[in-house]
Each structure stands twice: as C-alpha cells, then as structure tokens.
N, C-alpha and C positions, 0 to 999 in steps of 0.2 A: 964820021960822026963827030959832032962837037963834044968837048969835054963837058961832063955833067958835074956840077958842084952840089954837094949836099951838106946842109947844116944837120949834123948827125948827133944823136944821143944813143950810145951803145946800150944803155940800160932800158931804152924804150922799145917795146916789141914792134910797134909800127915802124919805127926808124930802122930797126934791124931787118924787118920785112922789106922795106924800101931798098936797103943796101943789097939784099939778096936778089931782088928783081933786077937792079942795075948790074950786078955781077953776072947773073945768068944771061943777060943780054949783051955781054961783052962791052959794056960802056967803059969809056975812059973816065974814071971818077976821081974828083978832088974832094976829099973828106975834110970837113971842118967840124971838129968837136966843139961846138959853140958854147958848151958849158965850161970848157977849159979855156977857150980863147973867145971871149965875148965879142960879138960883132960890134963895130963902131956905130956911132949915130949915123954917119953917112951910109954905111952898109945896110943898116936897117931901113933907112929912108929909101935907098935904091931898091931894096927888096919889096917894100910896100908899093912903090911905083910899078915895079915889074909884076907884082901880084894883082895890082888894081884894087888894093885894100886900104882901109884906114887902120890906124894902130890897134884899135880894139879887136879887129878881125884877126889879127896875127897873135893875139894874146890868149894864153891859157886862163880863161876867166874862172875856171873851177879850182885853180890852185889856191891854197890857203894864203899864200903870199899876196895874191891879187886882192883878196879881202883885207888882209892886214895893212896893205898900203892904201886902202880906201880908193881903189882905182875905178870902182863901179860908177862913182859919181864924177869922175874926172873925164874931161873931153878935150883938154888942151893937147894938141898934136905933139908938141915938144916934150911936155911932161910925160906923156905916155911912152914916147920913144926913149927918153932918158931912163925911164923905169926899166925898159927892156935891156938897155945897155948895162945898167947897174945890176940887173937881176935877170940874166939870160934864161933862167928857169921859166920865166913868164912867156917865152917865145914858143908858139905852136911848133910842133915837129912832125915829120921832117920837112924842111923847106928844100926844094930841089930847083936848081937853076940850069938853064940851057940857053946859051946865046943871050938874047935880050928878054927872055921870058922866064917865069918861075911859077911853081905850084906848091901848094902844101900837099904832101903825099898821103892824104887821107880823103877818101878811101884809097887804098893801095891800087885798086883797079885803074885809077886815073893815071898812074905812073907809066904804064905800057903805052897808052895813047900819046902821052906827053913825049916820051923818048923817041917815038917813031915819027913824030911830026917834023 
C-alpha cells in the first residue's frame, strides 16, 4: 500500500476521525500538521491540481478570517493561494494524499473508498 499523507489538525474532530480510519486500516501515514508547518504555494497548487479544485473550493469559507480578509469577492488564483499559505487555518481539512490523487476527507465515509483504490 502507498504511503498516505494527511494534512492534519489534531483539534478538528473530522481530522481526528480521518486519522483513526487510516490507523485502523494499517495505513503507512505521513502526518503533516499544516497549522504548524504551512504548506508552500507549490504544495497547495499541487494539492489543488490533485483535487481537481479551484482555490475557493479548498478554503474554509465560514471562517471569520475568510470574511476579515475579504476573500469572498476575490477570484485571483494566486491571491487566494497566497492567503492559504499565509493563513493555513483557511485550508479545508483533512486533505489526504495517495500517489497522484487527493481528497478532502469529508464526509469521512469517502476515506475508506479512497484508501482501498
């Protein structure tokens, strides 16, 4: 089985649930606590490509910070990615990577299918 990488926030219940699923299925896991070590612009861009998403789809749009930074009206790719680099709290969680694919582990039911593929 390939190593599974997870952008993990231990304070998030969905992220902890994702970790539990990965551990219960004996996955080899690389944990990146993305709030402590923010992903680089290249890493976020790569994640977006793997997810098949635009930056807003990877953002936590209900965060107060999203509103404070006036990102609702922003559509420039680089500005949105730079906002996530500077403020990793804006990144939806958990993001799970396997090989050349990635998913956001919500709902957590999707994780089992993803790790078995």
